[in-house]
C-alpha positions in Angstrom: 2.0 -48.4 -14.4 0.4 -44.9 -13.3 -3.2 -44.7 -14.3 -3.6 -41.3 -12.4 -5.0 -38.6 -14.9 -3.1 -35.8 -15.2 -4.5 -32.1 -14.7 -2.7 -29.5 -16.4 -1.0 -26.8 -13.6 -2.4 -24.0 -13.8 -3.1 -20.4 -11.6 -6.4 -18.5 -12.2 -6.5 -15.2 -14.4 -6.0 -12.2 -11.8 -4.4 -14.0 -9.1 -0.6 -13.2 -8.7 2.1 -16.0 -7.9 5.9 -15.1 -7.7 9.3 -16.9 -8.2 11.1 -17.0 -5.1 13.2 -14.0 -6.1 10.0 -11.9 -6.8 8.7 -12.7 -3.5 11.8 -11.9 -1.8 11.7 -8.4 -3.2 7.5 -8.2 -2.7 8.3 -8.7 1.3 11.0 -6.2 1.1 8.6 -3.4 -0.1 6.4 -5.2 2.1 8.4 -4.8 5.4 9.5 -1.4 4.2 5.6 -0.3 4.4 5.1 -1.8 7.7 8.1 -0.3 8.8 7.2 3.4 8.0 3.5 3.1 9.4 4.5 1.6 12.8 7.5 4.8 13.3 3.9 6.5 13.6 2.3 4.5 16.0 0.0 2.7 14.2 -1.0 -0.8 15.7 -1.7 -3.8 13.5 -5.0 -5.3 12.5 -5.9 -8.5 10.7 -9.6 -9.2 9.9 -11.3 -12.4 8.4 -11.1 -12.6 4.8 -14.7 -13.9 5.1 -17.5 -11.6 6.6 -20.8 -12.4 7.0 -22.5 -11.3 3.6 -25.0 -8.7 5.0 -22.1 -7.2 7.6 -19.7 -6.6 4.5 -22.5 -5.6 2.0 -24.2 -2.9 4.2 -22.8 0.2 2.3 -21.9 -1.5 -0.6 -23.5 -1.0 -4.2 -23.3 -0.2 -8.0 -20.0 -1.7 -9.2 -18.4 -2.8 -5.9 -21.7 -5.3 -5.3 -21.1 -6.7 -8.8 -17.5 -7.6 -7.5 -18.3 -9.1 -4.6 -17.1 -12.8 -4.0 -20.1 -14.1 -2.0 -21.5 -17.6 -1.8 -23.1 -19.4 1.0 -22.1 -22.6 2.9 -25.0 -24.5 5.3 -27.1 -21.8 6.4 -24.6 -19.0 6.3 -24.7 -16.3 3.6 -21.2 -14.7 3.5 -18.7 -12.7 1.3 -15.0 -12.3 0.6 -13.6 -8.6 2.1 -13.1 -6.3 -1.5 -11.4 -3.5 0.9 -10.2 -2.9 4.8 -12.1 -0.2 5.4 -15.4 -1.9 5.6 -14.2 -4.4 8.0 -12.7 -1.8 9.7 -16.0 -0.1 10.3 -17.4 -3.3 11.6 -14.4 -4.1 13.9 -14.5 -0.7 15.5 -18.1 -0.7 16.3 -17.6 -4.6 18.0 -15.1 -3.5 20.1 -15.4 0.3 20.5 -15.7 0.2 24.2 -12.3 -1.7 24.2 -10.7 0.1 22.2 -8.5 3.7 22.7 -9.1 6.9 20.6 -8.1 7.9 18.5 -7.5 4.7 17.1 -4.6 4.2 14.7 -4.4 0.9 12.9 -2.8 -0.5 10.1 -3.7 -3.8 7.9 -1.7 -5.1 5.3 -3.6 -8.0 3.5 -5.3 -9.5 0.5 -8.6 -8.5 -0.5 -10.8 -9.8 -3.1 -12.4 -8.2 -6.4 -14.3 -9.9 -9.2 -13.4 -7.4 -12.0 -11.7 -8.4 -15.0 -8.2 -8.7 -15.0 -6.0 -6.5 -17.2 -2.1 -5.6 -16.6 -1.5 -4.7 -12.8 -4.8 -5.5 -12.1 -5.3 -8.4 -9.8 -8.7 -10.0 -8.0 -6.9 -11.2 -5.6 -4.1 -8.4 -4.0 -2.4 -6.2 -1.6 -3.8 -3.1 0.1 -1.4 -1.2 2.8 -4.1 0.4 4.7 -3.6 3.0 7.5 -7.0 4.8 9.4 -6.9 7.1 12.5 -10.2 7.0 13.8 -11.8 9.3 16.4 -14.9 9.1 19.1 -17.0 11.9 18.2 -14.3 14.2 16.8 -10.9 14.1 15.3 -8.3 17.0 15.1 -7.6 18.3 11.1 -4.1 18.1 12.2 -4.3 14.0 11.7 -5.3 15.1 8.2 -2.2 16.6 8.1 0.1 13.9 9.7 -1.2 11.6 6.7 0.5 13.4 3.9 4.2 12.8 6.4 3.6 9.3 6.6 3.1 8.9 2.8 6.2 10.9 2.2 8.1 9.2 4.6 7.0 5.8 3.4 7.8 6.3 -0.1 11.0 7.9 0.7 11.9 4.7 2.5 11.1 2.5 -0.2 13.7 4.4 -2.3 11.6 7.3 -4.3 12.7 10.9 -4.4 10.2 12.3 -7.3 6.7 12.0 -6.3 3.6 14.5 -5.2 1.4 14.6 -2.8 -2.0 15.8 -4.0 -4.7 17.5 -2.0 -7.9 18.6 -2.2 -10.8 19.4 0.1 -14.4 17.6 -0.8 -15.9 20.7 1.1 -14.7 22.9 -1.8 -15.9 21.2 -4.9 -19.2 20.6 -2.7 -19.3 24.7 -1.8 -18.7 25.3 -5.6 -21.2 23.3 -7.0 -24.1 24.5 -4.2 -22.8 28.1 -5.5 -23.7 26.7 -9.1 -26.9 25.5 -8.5 -25.6 21.7 -9.1 -25.7 20.3 -5.5 -28.0 17.5 -6.6 -25.8 16.6 -9.4 -22.3 16.5 -7.1 -21.8 13.2 -6.5 -22.3 12.6 -10.4 -19.8 15.4 -11.2 -17.3 14.7 -8.7 -16.8 11.0 -10.3 -16.5 12.3 -13.8 -13.7 15.3 -13.3 -11.7 12.5 -10.8 -11.4 10.8 -14.5 -10.3 13.9 -16.0 -6.5 12.4 -16.1 -7.5 9.2 -17.3 -10.4 10.3 -19.6 -9.1 13.8 -21.0 -10.4 17.2 -20.7 -13.1 17.2 -24.0 -14.5 13.8 -22.4 -15.1 15.3 -19.3 -16.8 18.3 -20.9 -18.7 16.3 -23.0 -19.9 13.9 -20.2 -21.3 17.3 -18.0 -22.9 18.3 -21.1 -24.9 14.9 -21.0 -26.2 16.0 -17.9 -27.8 18.8 -18.8 -25.3 21.3 -17.4 -25.4 24.8 -19.2 -22.6 25.5 -21.4 -22.0 28.1 -18.9 -21.6 25.9 -16.0 -19.4 23.4 -17.6 -16.7 26.2 -18.3 -16.8 27.3 -15.0 -16.2 24.1 -13.7 -13.1 23.5 -15.9 -12.0 26.8 -15.3 -12.2 26.3 -11.5 -10.4 22.5 -11.3 -7.4 23.8 -13.3 -6.5 26.7 -11.0 -3.0 26.3 -10.2 0.2 27.2 -8.4 1.6 26.3 -5.6 -0.4 25.7 -2.4 -0.6 28.5 -1.0 -1.1 30.3 -4.3 -4.1 28.4 -4.9 -5.4 29.1 -1.3 -5.6 32.7 -1.9 -6.9 32.0 -5.4 -9.8 30.6 -3.9 -10.2 33.4 -1.0 -10.5 35.6 -3.9 -13.5 33.8 -5.5 -16.6 35.6 -4.5 -18.5 32.5 -3.2 -20.0 33.1 0.3 -21.1 29.6 0.4 -20.2 28.8 4.0 -19.1 25.0 3.2 -16.5 26.3 0.4 -15.2 28.3 3.3 -14.9 25.6 5.7 -13.3 23.8 2.8 -10.7 26.7 2.1 -10.3 27.1 6.0 -9.3 23.3 6.3 -6.8 22.7 3.6 -5.2 25.5 4.5 -4.5 24.2 8.1 -3.3 21.0 6.4 -1.2 22.9 4.1 0.6 25.0 7.0 1.0 21.7 9.3 2.4 19.6 6.1 5.2 22.2 6.5 5.7 21.9 10.1 5.5 18.1 9.8 8.7 18.4 7.6 7.6 17.3 3.9 9.4 19.4 1.5 6.8 21.7 -0.9 8.1 19.8 -4.1 6.3 17.0 -2.6 2.8 17.9 -2.6 0.4 20.6 -4.1 -3.2 21.3 -4.2 -5.0 19.8 -7.3 -8.9 20.6 -7.4 -9.1 18.3 -9.7 -9.1 15.0 -7.0 -12.4 14.3 -6.1 -11.8 11.1 -5.0 -14.9 9.2 -6.5 -16.2 7.5 -3.7 -19.5 8.8 -1.8 -18.2 8.4 1.8 -15.1 11.2 1.5 -16.5 14.3 3.3 -13.1 16.8 3.6 -9.4 16.2 2.6 -8.7 14.1 -0.1 -4.9 12.6 -1.1 -3.7 11.3 -4.2 0.2 10.4 -4.8 1.9 10.0 -7.9 5.3 9.2 -8.7 6.4 11.6 -11.1 8.5 9.7 -13.5 5.7 7.0 -13.6 2.6 9.0 -14.8 1.3 6.2 -16.6 1.0 4.5 -13.2 -1.6 6.6 -11.9 -2.2 7.2 -7.9 -0.2 5.0 -6.1 -1.6 6.0 -2.6 -5.4 7.5 -2.4 -7.5 8.3 0.9 -9.0 10.8 2.8 -11.1 12.1 5.2 -14.7 10.7 6.1 -17.4 12.0 8.8 -18.9 8.8 10.3 -16.5 5.7 9.7 -19.3 3.1 11.4 -22.2 4.2 10.3 -24.2 1.0 9.2 -22.8 -1.0 12.6 -23.5 1.8 15.3 -25.0 5.3 16.4 -21.8 6.3 17.3 -20.1 8.6 15.3 -16.8 8.2 14.6 -14.7 10.3 12.2 -11.6 9.0 10.7 -8.8 10.0 7.8 -6.8 7.6 5.9 -5.1 6.1 2.8 -4.3 2.8 0.9 -1.7 1.9 -1.1 -2.2 -1.0 -3.5 1.0 -2.7 -3.1 0.6 -5.4 -5.7 -0.4 -3.0 -8.4 2.9 -0.8 -7.4 4.9 -3.8 -7.3 4.1 -5.2 -10.6 4.2 -1.9 -12.5 8.3 -1.4 -11.0 8.8 -5.0 -12.1 7.7 -4.4 -15.8 9.3 -1.5 -16.4 12.3 -2.8 -14.5 12.3 0.1 -12.0 13.3 -2.8 -9.6 14.7 -6.2 -10.3 14.7 -9.6 -8.2 18.3 -9.9 -7.6 18.0 -12.4 -4.6 17.1 -16.1 -4.7 17.1 -16.9 -1.3 17.4 -15.2 2.1 20.1 -17.4 3.2 23.8 -15.3 3.8 25.8 -18.5 4.4 25.7 -21.8 3.4 27.4 -24.2 5.5 29.1 -27.2 3.9 29.7 -30.6 6.1 33.0 -32.3 4.7 32.5 -34.9 6.8 30.5 -38.1 8.0 30.0 -35.7 11.5 27.4 -33.7 11.2 26.8 -32.6 14.8 29.5 -29.6 14.3 27.8 -28.3 11.4 24.7 -28.3 13.6 26.0 -26.5 16.0 27.9 -23.9 13.9 25.1 -23.1 12.0 23.1 -22.2 15.4 26.4 -19.8 16.4 25.7 -18.2 13.1 21.8 -18.3 13.3 22.3 -16.3 16.9 24.6 -13.2 15.3 21.2 -12.7 13.1 22.5 -14.2 10.2 19.9 -16.4 8.1 21.9 -19.7 7.7 21.6 -22.6 5.6 22.9 -26.7 5.8 23.6 -28.3 3.5 22.8 -31.5 3.5 22.9 -33.2 -0.1 26.7 -34.9 0.2 28.0 -34.6 -3.4 30.7 -33.2 -4.7 32.0 -29.6 -3.4 31.9 -28.4 -7.4 27.8 -29.3 -7.2 27.6 -27.7 -3.7 29.1 -24.8 -4.7 27.1 -24.7 -8.1 24.3 -24.5 -5.3 25.1 -21.8 -3.8 26.1 -19.7 -7.1 22.5 -20.3 -8.1 20.8 -19.3 -5.6 23.5 -16.4 -5.3 24.2 -17.0 -1.2 27.2 -14.5 -0.8 29.2 -17.0 1.6 29.8 -20.5 2.0 31.4 -21.7 5.3 33.1 -25.1 4.7 33.6 -27.4 7.7 36.2 -30.6 7.9 38.2 -32.4 9.8 41.1 -29.7 10.2 37.6 -27.2 10.6 36.4 -29.4 13.7 39.6 -29.9 15.1 40.4 -26.3 15.5 36.8 -25.3 16.4 37.1 -23.2 13.3 35.0 -22.9 10.1 36.5 -21.6 6.5 34.8 -18.7 5.0 34.9 -18.8 1.2 33.4 -15.0 -0.3 31.7 -16.2 -3.2 31.8 -12.6 -5.0 35.2 -12.4 -5.0 36.8 -16.1 -4.7 38.7 -15.4 -1.7 38.9 -18.0 1.3 40.1 -17.8 5.1 40.1 -20.2 8.2 38.6 -18.3 11.0 36.4 -18.4 14.5 33.0 -18.8 14.3 32.6 -15.3 16.8 34.8 -13.5 13.9 32.0 -13.6 11.4 30.2 -10.8 11.8 33.7 -8.8 10.8 33.3 -11.0 7.3 29.7 -10.6 6.5 
């Protein structure tokens, strides 16, 4: 009698756990993004999930710090990474003398945040980041290359209708300074960054609660609603009578970025300037990005980031400017699955199932190895039941081809290859298999 107390099998809320067909599709998206990043020469990096708390939390505060998974083991105070940017800052500071700048790295790893789970929002999720880090300086051309990388990545994922929205924090900072609101700038940025989520009226109310005059609220709302194509918006910005140097620097930078985005081959239909894009995080100092899938506006931004002046200021005195973006892969995948935009159809990675029909398995092993040598994923069936049961197994996993091996095949040094989709089969030499698959 089994007296072991049974525990209910369960997964904690906020943690994604996929079935095999779902994981295969997830991995394809992951690999597509990775290959896109590598097309542009980015170098892979993987940092530890756990870091010393004083390192990880050097710049954290507010809601971020509340969401950190932090604990003590022995005398070590440690925390789980909540993004991939802070570990990058630590890494660059530690290995400064060993790296070649500009340092172009990508990292596609899990991060952890103890926030309330909801649809598409997880406590453990994948981020796919790229960053270009300079040593003391970093050309604005890097800011223009980022949209080209975004464009290539989402085209490779199979999307045509998406818009990369650009802005420059210097434009916003300079405008707010001109209004005499420089001390309120961080809070104003956080509010207008939420406009698409909370609506214009709510933004107006929040700004009013900050004791900003009605006149200035109207000017802010009119400013962030300036529209047109990218070149039109730049012209309208230059026509505003503002002499603030930061404001002018921002316009000059975004004009350089726009001109070079076009040179990088990004169609004008796929990018625009949007003065509502602020990115609420304090460390952005120049160009900022958000990417929207045109047909799925409720998803919000699927790829965001921007320019920062000093990546590792908490770990080194060296100035390390950078620019980067992040794709929240888990959230993107979850949304596309729930909306049936993508459908997991493959239940296995195997393309061929080798089915031995004799007691002698040696020939089957040899054949499987030969097929694999041609980069065709191959599984051998060891469950020697009826032919019908083995075909049912292949059908259930949607394995497209079955290679039968009987006495005749062993004698003739062949296989009988069955196409499971059309039902045809033919005896062939193994070295011919690529003609059929």
